[in-house]
ROROVO-772101 format. One record per atom (N, C-alpha, C): residue in three letters; x, y, z. Coordinates in steps of 0.05 Angstrom, whole numbers, plus 32768, in hexadecimal, padded with zeros to 4 digits. Layout:
// residues N
+------+------+------+------+
: type :   c1 :   c2 :   c3 :
+------+------+------+------+
:  ALA :    X :    Y :    Z :
...
+------+------+------+------+
// end
This chain:
// residues 193
+------+------+------+------+
: type :   c1 :   c2 :   c3 :
+------+------+------+------+
:  MET : 845F : 886C : 8E05 :
:  MET : 8449 : 886D : 8DEF :
:  MET : 8444 : 888A : 8DEB :
:  LYS : 8441 : 8890 : 8DD1 :
:  LYS : 8438 : 88AB : 8DC7 :
:  LYS : 841E : 88AA : 8DBC :
:  ILE : 840D : 88BD : 8DC4 :
:  ILE : 83F2 : 88C0 : 8DB6 :
:  ILE : 83F3 : 88DB : 8DAA :
:  LEU : 83F2 : 88DB : 8D91 :
:  LEU : 83F6 : 88F8 : 8D81 :
:  LEU : 83E4 : 88F9 : 8D69 :
:  ARG : 83DF : 8911 : 8D62 :
:  ARG : 83D0 : 8916 : 8D48 :
:  ARG : 83E2 : 890B : 8D32 :
:  ALA : 83D7 : 88FA : 8D21 :
:  ALA : 83E4 : 88EB : 8D0B :
:  ALA : 83EB : 88FE : 8CFA :
:  LYS : 8402 : 88FA : 8CED :
:  LYS : 8410 : 890A : 8CD6 :
:  LYS : 8417 : 88F6 : 8CC0 :
:  ALA : 841F : 8903 : 8CA9 :
:  ALA : 8426 : 88F5 : 8C90 :
:  ALA : 843C : 88DF : 8C97 :
:  GLU : 844B : 88E3 : 8CA7 :
:  GLU : 8461 : 88CC : 8CAE :
:  GLU : 8452 : 88B1 : 8CBB :
:  HIS : 8438 : 88B5 : 8CC2 :
:  HIS : 842B : 889D : 8CCF :
:  HIS : 841C : 888F : 8CBC :
:  ILE : 841B : 8897 : 8CA1 :
:  ILE : 840C : 8889 : 8C8D :
:  ILE : 8417 : 886D : 8C89 :
:  ILE : 8430 : 8867 : 8C92 :
:  ILE : 843F : 884B : 8C91 :
:  ILE : 842F : 8838 : 8CA1 :
:  TYR : 841B : 8842 : 8CB3 :
:  TYR : 840C : 8832 : 8CC4 :
:  TYR : 83F0 : 882A : 8CBC :
:  ALA : 83E7 : 8837 : 8CA6 :
:  ALA : 83CC : 8836 : 8C9A :
:  ALA : 83C6 : 881A : 8C93 :
:  LYS : 83D3 : 8808 : 8C89 :
:  LYS : 83CE : 87EF : 8C80 :
:  LYS : 83C9 : 87DF : 8C9E :
:  GLN : 83DA : 87E1 : 8CAD :
:  GLN : 83D9 : 87D3 : 8CC5 :
:  GLN : 83C1 : 87DA : 8CD6 :
:  ILE : 83B7 : 87F4 : 8CD7 :
:  ILE : 83A3 : 87FB : 8CE4 :
:  ILE : 8387 : 87EF : 8CD6 :
:  SER : 8387 : 87F2 : 8CBD :
:  SER : 8370 : 87E7 : 8CAD :
:  SER : 836D : 87C7 : 8CB4 :
:  ILE : 8386 : 87B9 : 8CB3 :
:  ILE : 8383 : 879A : 8CBC :
:  ILE : 8378 : 8796 : 8CD9 :
:  CYS : 8385 : 87A8 : 8CEA :
:  CYS : 837C : 87A6 : 8D06 :
:  CYS : 835E : 87AC : 8D09 :
:  ILE : 8351 : 87BE : 8CFA :
:  ILE : 8336 : 87C5 : 8CFD :
:  ILE : 8323 : 87AA : 8CF1 :
:  ASP : 832F : 879F : 8CD9 :
:  ASP : 8321 : 8789 : 8CCF :
:  ASP : 8321 : 876E : 8CE3 :
:  GLU : 8338 : 876A : 8CEC :
:  GLU : 833D : 8755 : 8CFF :
:  GLU : 832E : 8757 : 8D1A :
:  SER : 832D : 8770 : 8D24 :
:  SER : 831C : 8773 : 8D3B :
:  SER : 82FE : 876D : 8D33 :
:  ALA : 82F5 : 8776 : 8D1C :
:  ALA : 82D9 : 8770 : 8D17 :
:  ALA : 82D5 : 8753 : 8D14 :
:  LYS : 82E5 : 8742 : 8D0C :
:  LYS : 82E3 : 8726 : 8D09 :
:  LYS : 82E0 : 8719 : 8D25 :
:  VAL : 82F5 : 8723 : 8D39 :
:  VAL : 82F6 : 8719 : 8D51 :
:  VAL : 82DE : 871F : 8D61 :
:  ARG : 82D5 : 8739 : 8D60 :
:  ARG : 82BA : 8742 : 8D6F :
:  ARG : 82A3 : 8733 : 8D65 :
:  GLY : 82A3 : 872D : 8D4D :
:  GLY : 828A : 8727 : 8D3F :
:  GLY : 8276 : 8739 : 8D3C :
:  THR : 827B : 8755 : 8D42 :
:  THR : 8269 : 876B : 8D3E :
:  THR : 826E : 877B : 8D27 :
:  GLY : 825E : 878D : 8D22 :
:  GLY : 8265 : 879E : 8D09 :
:  GLY : 8274 : 87B3 : 8D0E :
:  ILE : 828C : 87B5 : 8CFE :
:  ILE : 829F : 87C9 : 8CFD :
:  ILE : 82A5 : 87CF : 8CE0 :
:  ALA : 829F : 87E5 : 8CD5 :
:  ALA : 82A3 : 87EF : 8CB8 :
:  ALA : 82C2 : 87E9 : 8CB3 :
:  ARG : 82C8 : 87E0 : 8C9E :
:  ARG : 82E3 : 87DE : 8C93 :
:  ARG : 82EE : 87FC : 8C87 :
:  ARG : 8304 : 87FC : 8C8B :
:  ARG : 8311 : 8814 : 8C81 :
:  ARG : 832B : 880F : 8C70 :
:  SER : 832B : 8818 : 8C58 :
:  SER : 8345 : 880F : 8C47 :
:  SER : 835C : 8820 : 8C52 :
:  PRO : 8374 : 8816 : 8C4F :
:  PRO : 838A : 8822 : 8C54 :
:  PRO : 838E : 8841 : 8C49 :
:  GLU : 8383 : 8841 : 8C30 :
:  GLU : 8386 : 885B : 8C22 :
:  GLU : 8372 : 886D : 8C2D :
:  TYR : 835A : 8867 : 8C38 :
:  TYR : 8348 : 8878 : 8C46 :
:  TYR : 8354 : 8883 : 8C5E :
:  LEU : 835F : 886F : 8C6E :
:  LEU : 8370 : 8876 : 8C88 :
:  LEU : 8383 : 888A : 8C83 :
:  ALA : 8395 : 8884 : 8C6D :
:  ALA : 83AA : 8898 : 8C65 :
:  ALA : 83A1 : 88B5 : 8C62 :
:  THR : 838B : 88B7 : 8C55 :
:  THR : 837E : 88D5 : 8C4F :
:  THR : 8378 : 88DF : 8C6B :
:  LYS : 836D : 88D2 : 8C7F :
:  LYS : 8367 : 88DC : 8C9B :
:  LYS : 8382 : 88E4 : 8CA5 :
:  ILE : 8397 : 88D1 : 8CA1 :
:  ILE : 83AF : 88D7 : 8CB1 :
:  ILE : 83BE : 88F2 : 8CA5 :
:  GLU : 83BC : 88F2 : 8C8B :
:  GLU : 83C7 : 8909 : 8C7B :
:  GLU : 83BE : 8922 : 8C80 :
:  ASN : 83A3 : 8920 : 8C84 :
:  ASN : 8393 : 893B : 8C89 :
:  ASN : 8393 : 8943 : 8CA8 :
:  GLY : 83A1 : 8937 : 8CB6 :
:  GLY : 83A4 : 893B : 8CD3 :
:  GLY : 838B : 8937 : 8CE3 :
:  ASN : 8379 : 8924 : 8CD9 :
:  ASN : 8360 : 8920 : 8CE5 :
:  ASN : 8361 : 8902 : 8CF1 :
:  ALA : 8377 : 88FC : 8D01 :
:  ALA : 837B : 88E1 : 8D0C :
:  ALA : 838D : 88E5 : 8D22 :
:  VAL : 8389 : 88D3 : 8D3A :
:  VAL : 839C : 88D0 : 8D4D :
:  VAL : 83A6 : 88B2 : 8D4E :
:  ILE : 83C1 : 88B0 : 8D54 :
:  ILE : 83CD : 8896 : 8D53 :
:  ILE : 83DD : 8895 : 8D69 :
:  ALA : 83DE : 887C : 8D74 :
:  ALA : 83ED : 8875 : 8D8D :
:  ALA : 8405 : 8864 : 8D80 :
:  ILE : 841E : 886B : 8D88 :
:  ILE : 8437 : 885D : 8D80 :
:  ILE : 8444 : 8858 : 8D99 :
:  ASP : 844F : 883E : 8D9A :
:  ASP : 845F : 8835 : 8DAD :
:  ASP : 847B : 8831 : 8DA2 :
:  GLU : 848C : 8840 : 8DA9 :
:  GLU : 84A8 : 8840 : 8D98 :
:  GLU : 84A0 : 8844 : 8D7D :
:  ASP : 84A5 : 8832 : 8D6A :
:  ASP : 849C : 8833 : 8D4D :
:  ASP : 8486 : 8820 : 8D46 :
:  LYS : 8476 : 8818 : 8D57 :
:  LYS : 8461 : 8803 : 8D55 :
:  LYS : 8445 : 880E : 8D57 :
:  PHE : 8432 : 880D : 8D45 :
:  PHE : 841A : 8812 : 8D49 :
:  PHE : 840B : 8807 : 8D61 :
:  ALA : 83FD : 8818 : 8D71 :
:  ALA : 83EF : 880F : 8D87 :
:  ALA : 83D2 : 8815 : 8D85 :
:  GLY : 83C8 : 882B : 8D7C :
:  GLY : 83AB : 8832 : 8D76 :
:  GLY : 83A8 : 8849 : 8D63 :
:  PHE : 838F : 884E : 8D60 :
:  PHE : 8388 : 8861 : 8D4C :
:  PHE : 8369 : 8868 : 8D4F :
:  CYS : 8360 : 8880 : 8D43 :
:  CYS : 8348 : 8889 : 8D43 :
:  CYS : 834B : 88A0 : 8D2E :
:  TYR : 8333 : 88A7 : 8D20 :
:  TYR : 8333 : 88BC : 8D0D :
:  TYR : 831B : 88CC : 8D10 :
:  ILE : 831C : 88E6 : 8D03 :
:  ILE : 8305 : 88F9 : 8D02 :
:  ILE : 82FE : 88FC : 8CE8 :
:  GLU : 82E2 : 88FE : 8CE6 :
:  GLU : 82D3 : 8905 : 8CCD :
:  GLU : 82C3 : 891E : 8CD2 :
:  ILE : 82BE : 8931 : 8CBE :
:  ILE : 82AF : 8946 : 8CBE :
:  ILE : 8297 : 8942 : 8CAC :
:  TRP : 8280 : 8948 : 8CB4 :
:  TRP : 8266 : 8943 : 8CA9 :
:  TRP : 8255 : 895A : 8CA8 :
:  GLY : 8242 : 895C : 8C98 :
:  GLY : 822C : 8972 : 8C98 :
:  GLY : 823A : 898C : 8C98 :
:  HIS : 824D : 8994 : 8C85 :
:  HIS : 825C : 89AB : 8C85 :
:  HIS : 8264 : 89B8 : 8CA1 :
:  GLY : 8271 : 89A3 : 8CAF :
:  GLY : 827D : 89AA : 8CCE :
:  GLY : 8269 : 89AC : 8CE2 :
:  LYS : 8250 : 89A6 : 8CDE :
:  LYS : 823B : 89A3 : 8CF3 :
:  LYS : 823E : 898E : 8D05 :
:  TYR : 824C : 8976 : 8CF8 :
:  TYR : 8251 : 895C : 8D08 :
:  TYR : 826F : 8955 : 8D02 :
:  VAL : 8279 : 8947 : 8D19 :
:  VAL : 8293 : 893A : 8D16 :
:  VAL : 8290 : 891D : 8D22 :
:  ALA : 829A : 890B : 8D13 :
:  ALA : 8296 : 88F0 : 8D1C :
:  ALA : 82B4 : 88E3 : 8D23 :
:  HIS : 82B3 : 88D3 : 8D39 :
:  HIS : 82CF : 88C5 : 8D3C :
:  HIS : 82CA : 88A9 : 8D35 :
:  SER : 82D9 : 88A0 : 8D25 :
:  SER : 82DA : 8888 : 8D1C :
:  SER : 82F3 : 8875 : 8D1A :
:  GLY : 82EF : 885A : 8D17 :
:  GLY : 8308 : 884A : 8D16 :
:  GLY : 831A : 8847 : 8D2F :
:  LEU : 830B : 884D : 8D44 :
:  LEU : 831C : 8846 : 8D60 :
:  LEU : 8322 : 882A : 8D61 :
:  ILE : 833D : 8826 : 8D60 :
:  ILE : 834B : 880D : 8D63 :
:  ILE : 8360 : 880D : 8D75 :
:  VAL : 8364 : 87F6 : 8D82 :
:  VAL : 837E : 87F6 : 8D8F :
:  VAL : 838B : 87D9 : 8D8B :
:  ALA : 83A3 : 87D6 : 8D82 :
:  ALA : 83B0 : 87BE : 8D7B :
:  ALA : 83B0 : 87AB : 8D91 :
:  PRO : 83A9 : 8790 : 8D8C :
:  PRO : 83A4 : 877D : 8DA2 :
:  PRO : 83B8 : 877B : 8DBA :
:  GLU : 83D2 : 8780 : 8DB0 :
:  GLU : 83E6 : 877F : 8DC8 :
:  GLU : 83E6 : 8796 : 8DDA :
:  PHE : 83D7 : 87A9 : 8DD3 :
:  PHE : 83D5 : 87C3 : 8DE4 :
:  PHE : 83BB : 87C8 : 8DF2 :
:  ARG : 83A9 : 87B5 : 8DF1 :
:  ARG : 8391 : 87B6 : 8DFC :
:  ARG : 838F : 87B1 : 8E18 :
:  GLY : 837B : 87BC : 8E27 :
:  GLY : 8377 : 87B8 : 8E44 :
:  GLY : 8389 : 87CB : 8E54 :
:  ARG : 8390 : 87E1 : 8E48 :
:  ARG : 83A2 : 87F4 : 8E52 :
:  ARG : 839B : 8810 : 8E56 :
:  GLY : 837F : 8811 : 8E4C :
:  GLY : 8376 : 882D : 8E4C :
:  GLY : 837A : 8841 : 8E32 :
:  LEU : 8388 : 8831 : 8E1F :
:  LEU : 8393 : 8840 : 8E08 :
:  LEU : 837C : 884D : 8DF6 :
:  ALA : 8366 : 883D : 8DF4 :
:  ALA : 8350 : 8846 : 8DE3 :
:  ALA : 8342 : 885E : 8DEF :
:  LYS : 8340 : 8860 : 8E07 :
:  LYS : 8336 : 8875 : 8E16 :
:  LYS : 8348 : 888F : 8E13 :
:  LYS : 8362 : 888C : 8E13 :
:  LYS : 8374 : 88A3 : 8E11 :
:  LYS : 8374 : 88AF : 8DF3 :
:  ILE : 8371 : 889A : 8DE0 :
:  ILE : 836F : 88A3 : 8DC3 :
:  ILE : 8356 : 88B0 : 8DBF :
:  LYS : 8344 : 88A6 : 8DC8 :
:  LYS : 8326 : 88B2 : 8DC7 :
:  LYS : 8326 : 88D1 : 8DD0 :
:  LYS : 8335 : 88D2 : 8DEA :
:  LYS : 8332 : 88EA : 8DF4 :
:  LYS : 8341 : 8900 : 8DE3 :
:  GLU : 8358 : 88F6 : 8DD6 :
:  GLU : 8368 : 8907 : 8DC8 :
:  GLU : 8358 : 8911 : 8DAF :
:  VAL : 834D : 88FD : 8DA4 :
:  VAL : 833D : 8904 : 8D8C :
:  VAL : 8323 : 891A : 8D91 :
:  PHE : 8319 : 8914 : 8DAA :
:  PHE : 8303 : 8924 : 8DB3 :
:  PHE : 8310 : 8942 : 8DB8 :
:  ASN : 8321 : 8943 : 8DC5 :
:  ASN : 832D : 895F : 8DC9 :
:  ASN : 8337 : 896D : 8DB1 :
:  ILE : 833F : 895F : 8DA0 :
:  ILE : 8348 : 8968 : 8D81 :
:  ILE : 8330 : 8975 : 8D78 :
:  SER : 8319 : 8964 : 8D79 :
:  SER : 82FF : 896C : 8D6B :
:  SER : 82F5 : 8984 : 8D76 :
:  LEU : 82F4 : 8984 : 8D92 :
:  LEU : 82E7 : 899C : 8DA0 :
:  LEU : 82F6 : 89B5 : 8D9A :
:  LYS : 8310 : 89B2 : 8D97 :
:  LYS : 8322 : 89CA : 8D8F :
:  LYS : 831F : 89D4 : 8D75 :
:  GLN : 831F : 89C1 : 8D60 :
:  GLN : 831D : 89C7 : 8D45 :
:  GLN : 82FF : 89CE : 8D3A :
:  TYR : 82ED : 89C1 : 8D47 :
:  TYR : 82D0 : 89C4 : 8D3F :
:  TYR : 82BF : 89C9 : 8D56 :
:  PRO : 82C4 : 89DF : 8D67 :
:  PRO : 82B4 : 89E4 : 8D7E :
:  PRO : 8298 : 89E5 : 8D7D :
:  LYS : 828A : 89E7 : 8D68 :
:  LYS : 826E : 89EC : 8D66 :
:  LYS : 8260 : 89CF : 8D5C :
:  ALA : 8271 : 89BF : 8D52 :
:  ALA : 8265 : 89A4 : 8D44 :
:  ALA : 8260 : 8990 : 8D5A :
:  LYS : 824A : 8984 : 8D53 :
:  LYS : 823F : 896A : 8D63 :
:  LYS : 8255 : 8953 : 8D5E :
:  ILE : 825E : 8945 : 8D75 :
:  ILE : 8271 : 8932 : 8D6F :
:  ILE : 8260 : 8916 : 8D74 :
:  PHE : 8262 : 8904 : 8D62 :
:  PHE : 8254 : 88EB : 8D64 :
:  PHE : 8269 : 88D4 : 8D5B :
:  GLY : 825D : 88BC : 8D63 :
:  GLY : 8268 : 88A4 : 8D59 :
:  GLY : 8252 : 888E : 8D5F :
:  ILE : 8254 : 8877 : 8D4E :
:  ILE : 8243 : 8862 : 8D51 :
:  ILE : 8256 : 8849 : 8D55 :
:  THR : 824B : 8837 : 8D67 :
:  THR : 825C : 8822 : 8D6F :
:  THR : 824B : 880E : 8D7C :
:  THR : 8257 : 87F2 : 8D79 :
:  THR : 8248 : 87DB : 8D87 :
:  THR : 8257 : 87D5 : 8DA2 :
:  GLY : 826D : 87E0 : 8DA4 :
:  GLY : 827C : 87DA : 8DBD :
:  GLY : 8278 : 87E9 : 8DD7 :
:  GLN : 8272 : 87D8 : 8DEC :
:  GLN : 826D : 87E5 : 8E04 :
:  GLN : 8284 : 87F6 : 8E0E :
:  ALA : 829B : 87EB : 8E09 :
:  ALA : 82B3 : 87FB : 8E14 :
:  ALA : 82B5 : 8819 : 8E07 :
:  VAL : 82B0 : 8819 : 8DEE :
:  VAL : 82AE : 8833 : 8DDF :
:  VAL : 8295 : 8844 : 8DEB :
:  MET : 827F : 8836 : 8DF0 :
:  MET : 8269 : 8847 : 8DF9 :
:  MET : 8270 : 8852 : 8E15 :
:  LYS : 827F : 8843 : 8E25 :
:  LYS : 8284 : 8850 : 8E3F :
:  LYS : 8299 : 8866 : 8E3A :
:  ILE : 82AD : 8862 : 8E28 :
:  ILE : 82BE : 887B : 8E27 :
:  ILE : 82B0 : 8892 : 8E1D :
:  ASN : 829D : 888F : 8E09 :
:  ASN : 8290 : 88A6 : 8DFD :
:  ASN : 827F : 88B1 : 8E16 :
:  TYR : 8270 : 88A3 : 8E24 :
:  TYR : 825F : 88AB : 8E38 :
:  TYR : 8272 : 88BD : 8E4E :
:  GLU : 8288 : 88B5 : 8E54 :
:  GLU : 829A : 88C0 : 8E68 :
:  GLU : 82A5 : 88DC : 8E5A :
:  LEU : 82A7 : 88DF : 8E41 :
:  LEU : 82AA : 88F8 : 8E34 :
:  LEU : 8294 : 890B : 8E32 :
:  GLY : 827B : 8901 : 8E39 :
:  GLY : 8263 : 8911 : 8E38 :
:  GLY : 8252 : 890B : 8E1E :
:  TYR : 8257 : 88F6 : 8E10 :
:  TYR : 8241 : 88EE : 8DFC :
:  TYR : 8228 : 88E2 : 8E08 :
:  LYS : 8215 : 88E3 : 8DFB :
:  LYS : 81FB : 88D4 : 8E05 :
:  LYS : 81F1 : 88C5 : 8DEC :
:  PRO : 81E3 : 88AC : 8DF4 :
:  PRO : 81D7 : 889F : 8DDD :
:  PRO : 81C1 : 88AE : 8DD0 :
:  VAL : 81C0 : 88A9 : 8DB6 :
:  VAL : 81A9 : 88BA : 8DA7 :
:  VAL : 81A1 : 88A7 : 8D91 :
:  HIS : 8189 : 88AE : 8D85 :
:  HIS : 8181 : 88A0 : 8D6D :
:  HIS : 8191 : 88AA : 8D56 :
:  PHE : 8190 : 8899 : 8D42 :
:  PHE : 81A0 : 88A0 : 8D2A :
:  PHE : 8197 : 88B9 : 8D1B :
:  SER : 817E : 88C0 : 8D20 :
:  SER : 8172 : 88DA : 8D13 :
:  SER : 8180 : 88F1 : 8D20 :
:  GLU : 818E : 88F2 : 8D36 :
:  GLU : 819F : 8905 : 8D41 :
:  GLU : 81BA : 8909 : 8D39 :
:  LEU : 81C2 : 88F6 : 8D29 :
:  LEU : 81DB : 88F5 : 8D1C :
:  LEU : 81DA : 8906 : 8CFF :
:  THR : 81F1 : 8904 : 8CF0 :
:  THR : 81F1 : 8911 : 8CD9 :
:  THR : 81E1 : 8902 : 8CC4 :
:  ASP : 81D4 : 8910 : 8CB1 :
:  ASP : 81C2 : 8902 : 8C9E :
:  ASP : 81D3 : 8901 : 8C85 :
:  ASP : 81EA : 8909 : 8C85 :
:  ASP : 81FF : 8908 : 8C6D :
:  ASP : 81FE : 88EA : 8C65 :
:  PRO : 81F5 : 88E4 : 8C4C :
:  PRO : 81F9 : 88CA : 8C40 :
:  PRO : 8213 : 88BE : 8C3F :
:  GLU : 8226 : 88D4 : 8C3A :
:  GLU : 8243 : 88C6 : 8C38 :
:  GLU : 824A : 88B9 : 8C55 :
:  PHE : 8243 : 88C5 : 8C6A :
:  PHE : 8249 : 88B6 : 8C83 :
:  PHE : 8240 : 889A : 8C85 :
:  TRP : 8225 : 8898 : 8C7D :
:  TRP : 8219 : 887E : 8C7F :
:  TRP : 8222 : 886A : 8C6C :
:  LYS : 822E : 8873 : 8C55 :
:  LYS : 823A : 8865 : 8C43 :
:  LYS : 8251 : 8855 : 8C4D :
:  GLY : 825E : 8863 : 8C61 :
:  GLY : 8276 : 8855 : 8C71 :
:  GLY : 826E : 883C : 8C7B :
:  CYS : 8254 : 8837 : 8C80 :
:  CYS : 824A : 881E : 8C90 :
:  CYS : 8248 : 8809 : 8C7D :
:  GLN : 824C : 880C : 8C62 :
:  GLN : 8244 : 87F5 : 8C4F :
:  GLN : 8255 : 87DB : 8C56 :
:  THR : 826F : 87E2 : 8C60 :
:  THR : 8283 : 87C9 : 8C60 :
:  THR : 827A : 87BB : 8C7D :
:  CYS : 826A : 87C5 : 8C8F :
:  CYS : 8263 : 87B9 : 8CA6 :
:  CYS : 824E : 87A0 : 8CA2 :
:  LYS : 824F : 878C : 8CB1 :
:  LYS : 823F : 8774 : 8CAD :
:  LYS : 8225 : 877A : 8CB4 :
:  ASN : 821E : 8791 : 8CC1 :
:  ASN : 8203 : 8797 : 8CCA :
:  ASN : 81F6 : 87AC : 8CB9 :
:  PHE : 8201 : 87B1 : 8CA2 :
:  PHE : 81F9 : 87C9 : 8C8F :
:  PHE : 81DB : 87C0 : 8C87 :
:  ASP : 81D5 : 87A8 : 8C83 :
:  ASP : 81B7 : 87A2 : 8C7A :
:  ASP : 81A3 : 87AA : 8C8E :
:  ILE : 81AA : 87AB : 8CA7 :
:  ILE : 8196 : 87B3 : 8CBB :
:  ILE : 8192 : 87D2 : 8CBB :
:  LEU : 81A7 : 87DF : 8CB7 :
:  LEU : 81A8 : 87FC : 8CB3 :
:  LEU : 8197 : 8804 : 8C9F :
:  THR : 819C : 87F7 : 8C86 :
:  THR : 818D : 87FD : 8C6D :
:  THR : 816E : 87F6 : 8C70 :
:  ARG : 8169 : 87DD : 8C79 :
:  ARG : 814D : 87D6 : 8C7F :
:  ARG : 813D : 87E7 : 8C91 :
:  THR : 814A : 87F3 : 8CA1 :
:  THR : 813D : 8807 : 8CB4 :
:  THR : 813E : 8824 : 8CAC :
:  GLU : 8147 : 8829 : 8C94 :
:  GLU : 814A : 8844 : 8C8A :
:  GLU : 815D : 8855 : 8C9B :
:  ARG : 8171 : 8848 : 8CA1 :
:  ARG : 8186 : 885A : 8CB3 :
:  ARG : 817B : 885F : 8CCF :
:  LYS : 8163 : 8854 : 8CD9 :
:  LYS : 815C : 885C : 8CF4 :
:  LYS : 8164 : 8849 : 8D09 :
:  LEU : 816E : 8832 : 8D02 :
:  LEU : 8174 : 881C : 8D17 :
:  LEU : 818F : 880E : 8D0D :
:  CYS : 819C : 87FF : 8D1F :
:  CYS : 81B3 : 87F0 : 8D18 :
:  CYS : 81BB : 87E1 : 8D33 :
:  LEU : 81CF : 87D2 : 8D32 :
:  LEU : 81DA : 87C6 : 8D4A :
:  LEU : 81EC : 87DA : 8D5C :
:  CYS : 81F4 : 87ED : 8D4A :
:  CYS : 8205 : 8802 : 8D57 :
:  CYS : 81F4 : 8815 : 8D69 :
:  THR : 8200 : 8820 : 8D78 :
:  THR : 81F5 : 8837 : 8D8C :
:  THR : 8203 : 8851 : 8D7F :
:  GLY : 81F0 : 8864 : 8D7C :
:  GLY : 81FB : 887F : 8D72 :
:  GLY : 81FB : 888F : 8D8E :
:  MET : 8213 : 889D : 8D90 :
:  MET : 8218 : 88B1 : 8DA7 :
:  MET : 8221 : 88C9 : 8D9F :
:  LEU : 8217 : 88DD : 8DAD :
:  LEU : 821D : 88F8 : 8DA5 :
:  LEU : 8223 : 890B : 8DBD :
:  HIS : 8237 : 891D : 8DB7 :
:  HIS : 8241 : 8932 : 8DC7 :
:  HIS : 8238 : 894D : 8DB9 :
:  ASP : 8225 : 895B : 8DC4 :
:  ASP : 821E : 8973 : 8DBA :
:  ASP : 8229 : 898C : 8DCD :
:  PRO : 823D : 899C : 8DC2 :
:  PRO : 8248 : 89AF : 8DD0 :
:  PRO : 8236 : 89C6 : 8DD8 :
:  ASN : 8220 : 89C8 : 8DCA :
:  ASN : 820B : 89D9 : 8DD0 :
:  ASN : 81F8 : 89D2 : 8DE7 :
:  GLU : 81FB : 89BC : 8DEF :
:  GLU : 81EA : 89B2 : 8E05 :
:  GLU : 81F9 : 89B2 : 8E1E :
:  LYS : 81EE : 89B6 : 8E36 :
:  LYS : 81FD : 89B5 : 8E4D :
:  LYS : 820A : 8997 : 8E54 :
:  ASN : 8224 : 8996 : 8E5C :
:  ASN : 8232 : 897E : 8E5E :
:  ASN : 8225 : 8966 : 8E6E :
:  GLU : 8210 : 896C : 8E7C :
:  GLU : 8203 : 8958 : 8E8D :
:  GLU : 81F0 : 8948 : 8E7D :
:  ASN : 81ED : 8931 : 8E7F :
:  ASN : 81D8 : 8921 : 8E74 :
:  ASN : 81C0 : 8923 : 8E84 :
:  SER : 81A7 : 891C : 8E78 :
:  SER : 8191 : 891E : 8E8A :
:  SER : 8193 : 890A : 8E9E :
:  SER : 8188 : 890D : 8EB6 :
:  SER : 818C : 88FD : 8ED0 :
:  SER : 8185 : 88E0 : 8ECA :
:  LYS : 816E : 88DC : 8EB8 :
:  LYS : 8166 : 88C3 : 8EB5 :
:  LYS : 817A : 88B1 : 8EA0 :
:  SER : 8183 : 88C1 : 8E8E :
:  SER : 8198 : 88B5 : 8E79 :
:  SER : 81B1 : 88AF : 8E8A :
:  ASN : 81B8 : 88C5 : 8E9C :
:  ASN : 81D2 : 88C1 : 8EAB :
:  ASN : 81CE : 88A9 : 8EC0 :
:  THR : 81B8 : 88A6 : 8ECD :
:  THR : 81B8 : 8890 : 8EDF :
:  THR : 81B9 : 8876 : 8ECF :
:  PHE : 81AB : 8873 : 8EBA :
:  PHE : 81AD : 885B : 8EAA :
:  PHE : 81C8 : 8852 : 8E9F :
:  LEU : 81D4 : 886A : 8E94 :
:  LEU : 81F2 : 8861 : 8E89 :
:  LEU : 8203 : 885F : 8EA0 :
:  SER : 8203 : 886F : 8EB6 :
:  SER : 8217 : 8869 : 8EC8 :
:  SER : 8213 : 884C : 8ED4 :
:  GLY : 81FC : 8842 : 8ED8 :
:  GLY : 81F8 : 8825 : 8EDD :
:  GLY : 8206 : 8812 : 8ECB :
:  LEU : 8203 : 8817 : 8EB1 :
:  LEU : 820F : 8807 : 8E9D :
:  LEU : 822C : 8806 : 8EA0 :
:  PHE : 8239 : 881D : 8EA4 :
:  PHE : 8256 : 8821 : 8EA3 :
:  PHE : 8265 : 8823 : 8EBE :
:  LYS : 8255 : 8819 : 8ED4 :
:  LYS : 8264 : 8817 : 8EED :
:  LYS : 827D : 8804 : 8EEC :
:  LYS : 828F : 880F : 8EF9 :
:  LYS : 82A9 : 8800 : 8EFE :
:  LYS : 82A1 : 87E4 : 8F0F :
:  LYS : 82AA : 87CF : 8F0A :
:  LYS : 82A6 : 87B5 : 8F17 :
:  LYS : 82BA : 87B1 : 8F28 :
+------+------+------+------+
// end
């Protein structure tokens, strides 16, 4: 299994990744924004994505978006193909995307929004903390990306203040420790069973 920064040669997987994201949204029954193969291809072509390949088979993917003139970096589209789930691959992909972001955008706040507890746990382990949407980018283009999510009406009704997703943020300008109250609460949520 190779986990690497995606290059133009990986564009051949864009349609498969897009379908995998759509199918995952249907199975989970939660909101996941759709991404077209063309959109994913631009992320791959620009070097703003990480892909996992097993021999020549797509295994997982995540991409980077830059918002607010580089003040924010979002990690989106984290997906693992069904036959590769349950092996810790999502965590490895997310860690690689996180490290690329820290290196390439050292002063940017890194964030993501998700409804998935597994992704929240990965984010927490990387030093993210849950935040209100007001602490995330106010760039309308980012929020436009939520239009294909089945929960978009909630986001618009609350004027982008609330949704079923949880916003999580890593601020490189803050100490790496979460507040003890938040730390205790989250560690209880994510204890290994």
